C-alpha positions as CSV (number, residue, x, y, z in Angstrom):
1,M,163.6,152.6,139.7
2,E,160.8,154.6,138.2
3,Y,162.1,154.6,134.6
4,I,162.4,150.8,134.5
5,T,158.7,150.4,135.4
6,H,157.7,152.8,132.7
7,L,160.0,151.4,130.0
8,H,158.9,147.8,130.8
9,K,155.6,148.6,129.2
10,D,157.4,148.3,125.9
11,K,157.7,144.5,125.6
12,K,160.7,144.5,123.2
13,L,162.6,147.1,125.3
14,R,161.8,145.1,128.4
15,T,163.9,142.2,127.0
16,I,167.1,144.2,127.0
17,I,166.4,146.1,130.3
18,S,165.3,143.3,132.6
19,D,168.8,141.8,133.2
20,A,170.7,145.1,132.8
21,S,172.1,147.3,135.6
22,P,170.3,150.6,136.1
23,L,171.8,153.4,134.0
24,A,171.6,157.2,134.4
25,P,172.4,160.3,132.4
26,G,175.5,162.2,133.3
27,K,176.3,165.7,134.7
28,K,179.3,167.8,133.8
29,K,179.4,171.4,135.1
30,N,182.0,172.6,132.5
31,L,179.6,172.7,129.5
32,W,181.8,174.6,127.0
33,L,184.7,172.1,127.6
34,Y,182.3,169.2,127.2
35,L,181.4,170.6,123.8
36,C,185.2,170.9,122.9
37,A,185.7,167.3,124.0
38,S,182.7,166.2,121.9
39,I,184.0,168.0,118.8
40,T,187.5,166.5,119.2
41,S,186.1,163.0,119.4
42,Q,183.8,163.2,116.4
43,Q,184.4,160.4,113.8
44,L,187.1,158.8,116.0
45,S,187.2,155.6,117.9
46,V,186.8,155.9,121.7
47,K,190.5,155.0,122.1
48,V,191.9,157.5,119.6
49,A,189.6,160.2,121.0
50,A,190.9,159.6,124.5
51,V,194.5,160.0,123.3
52,I,193.8,163.3,121.5
53,W,191.8,164.7,124.4
54,K,194.7,163.9,126.7
55,R,197.1,165.7,124.3
56,F,194.7,168.6,124.3
57,L,194.7,169.0,128.1
58,D,198.5,168.5,128.1
59,L,198.8,171.7,126.1
60,F,197.5,173.4,129.2
61,E,199.6,171.5,131.7
62,G,197.0,168.8,132.2
63,K,194.5,171.2,133.6
64,E,191.1,172.2,132.3
65,P,191.8,175.4,130.2
66,T,189.8,178.6,130.2
67,P,188.1,179.7,127.0
68,Q,190.7,182.5,126.8
69,E,193.5,180.0,126.9
70,V,192.0,177.9,124.1
71,L,191.5,181.1,122.0
72,A,195.1,182.1,122.6
73,A,196.4,178.7,121.5
74,E,198.1,178.8,118.1
75,P,196.1,176.8,115.4
76,A,199.4,175.0,114.5
77,Q,199.6,173.8,118.2
78,L,196.1,172.4,118.1
79,R,196.7,170.8,114.7
80,G,199.9,169.3,116.2
81,I,197.9,167.1,118.7
82,G,195.9,165.6,115.8
83,L,193.0,168.0,115.3
84,S,191.9,168.7,111.7
85,N,191.7,172.4,110.5
86,A,188.0,172.2,110.8
87,K,188.1,170.9,114.4
88,V,190.6,173.6,115.4
89,K,188.1,176.2,114.1
90,Y,185.2,174.6,115.9
91,V,186.9,174.2,119.2
92,Q,187.9,177.9,119.1
93,A,184.4,178.8,118.0
94,V,183.0,177.1,121.2
95,A,185.6,179.0,123.3
96,A,184.6,182.3,121.7
97,F,180.9,181.6,122.2
98,A,181.5,180.7,125.8
99,L,183.1,184.1,126.4
100,E,180.6,186.2,124.3
101,Q,177.3,184.5,124.8
102,G,177.9,182.2,127.8
103,L,177.7,178.4,128.3
104,E,177.4,178.4,132.1
105,W,175.6,175.5,133.7
106,K,173.4,177.9,135.7
107,K,172.2,179.5,132.4
108,L,171.6,176.3,130.3
109,S,170.1,174.3,133.2
110,K,167.1,176.6,133.3
111,M,166.4,176.2,129.5
112,E,164.1,173.6,127.9
113,N,165.8,170.9,125.8
114,E,164.8,172.4,122.4
115,A,165.9,175.9,123.6
116,V,169.4,174.4,124.6
117,I,169.6,172.7,121.2
118,N,168.7,175.9,119.3
119,Y,171.1,177.9,121.4
120,V,174.3,175.8,121.0
121,T,173.7,174.8,117.4
122,T,174.4,178.4,116.4
123,I,178.0,177.6,117.2
124,K,179.9,176.6,114.1
125,G,180.7,172.9,114.3
126,V,178.0,172.0,116.8
127,G,175.1,170.1,115.3
128,R,171.9,168.7,116.8
129,W,173.5,165.3,117.6
130,T,176.3,167.0,119.6
131,A,173.7,169.2,121.4
132,E,171.6,166.1,122.3
133,M,174.7,164.3,123.7
134,M,175.4,167.4,125.8
135,L,171.8,167.3,127.1
136,M,172.2,163.6,128.1
137,F,175.8,163.4,129.3
138,A,176.5,166.9,130.7
139,L,173.1,168.4,131.6
140,G,171.6,165.1,132.9
141,R,168.3,165.5,131.0
142,E,166.1,162.4,131.2
143,D,164.0,162.7,128.1
144,V,166.2,163.1,125.1
145,F,166.0,160.9,122.0
146,A,168.9,160.9,119.5
147,V,167.1,159.8,116.3
148,D,170.2,160.5,114.2
149,D,172.6,158.5,116.3
150,L,174.0,155.5,114.3
151,G,174.2,153.3,117.4
152,I,170.6,153.9,118.3
153,Q,169.5,153.4,114.7
154,N,171.4,150.0,114.6
155,A,170.1,148.9,117.9
156,M,166.4,149.8,117.1
157,C,166.6,148.2,113.6
158,R,167.7,145.0,115.3
159,L,165.3,145.0,118.2
160,Y,162.2,146.3,116.3
161,K,163.1,144.7,112.9
162,L,163.1,148.2,111.2
163,D,164.2,148.5,107.6
164,A,167.5,150.5,107.6
165,A,167.4,150.8,103.8
166,D,164.6,153.4,103.9
167,K,166.1,156.1,106.2
168,K,163.1,158.3,106.2
169,Q,160.7,155.6,107.2
170,M,163.1,154.2,109.7
171,K,163.3,157.5,111.5
172,T,159.6,157.9,111.4
173,D,159.2,154.5,113.0
174,M,161.9,155.3,115.6
175,L,160.1,158.5,116.6
176,R,156.8,156.7,116.8
177,I,158.2,153.9,119.0
178,S,160.2,156.3,121.2
179,A,157.2,158.5,121.9
180,K,156.0,155.8,124.3
181,W,159.2,156.1,126.3
182,T,158.6,159.7,127.3
183,P,159.5,161.1,129.9
184,Y,162.5,158.6,130.1
185,R,163.8,158.5,126.5
186,T,167.4,159.1,127.6
187,Y,167.4,156.0,129.7
188,A,166.1,154.0,126.8
189,C,168.9,155.3,124.6
190,L,171.5,154.4,127.3
191,H,170.1,150.8,127.4
192,L,170.1,150.6,123.6
193,W,173.7,151.7,123.4
194,S,174.7,149.3,126.2
195,W,172.9,146.4,124.6
196,K,174.3,147.1,121.2
197,D,177.9,147.2,122.6
198,A,177.4,144.1,124.6
199,K,176.3,142.3,121.5
C-alpha cells in the first residue's frame, strides 16, 4: 500500500508498521449522528460509551433518529440514559445545527479539512479534537493529525522519547515529526493508536 511505503521513511514509525495489518480511515454518511455519538462518548470508556449509545438509539426504537426527533426529545429523557446536562445540550445543538446549517455528507465532503473544522466547531460542544475524529472516522480523510489526542501523545512520547512534562515543546516536536508523514498522517495516527493499545 502506498501509505506504508511513504511512512516507512520514518525509521521509528517503520518499527510499529512493519508487522501490523494495513489500516484505513472510516466513512460514515450520517455525519450529524456521528457527532452526537462522539459527544456522548467523551470522557467515557469504550464499553460505557457503547452502552449509553445503545440506550440513546433505544429511545428511537433502535433506529437512527432524525435531527427533528432528537430536538423533540425531552431533556429529562436524555438525562435518563446517562447523559450529563451539558451533553444533552450539545447533542441537541448538533441536531439544531444539522437542520439550520446542514451537516450533509455531500456538503462537507467538498470542503477542505480546516474548513470542515472551522464549520463544525461553531457548534456548542464540538471542539477541534471531535472535528478531527470526524474527518478521520466519518469523512475518511487521509491527512489528519490529532496533536491534542492523549493516545497519540502517549504513543509518540514513548516511540520518539519526547518529554511529556513540557506540553508546549512536546506538541511542537509532534508537529515537526508528523509533518514528514503528509499526506498520510491519518494512517500514522491509526497505527500509533493500534500500537499503544496492543502494548
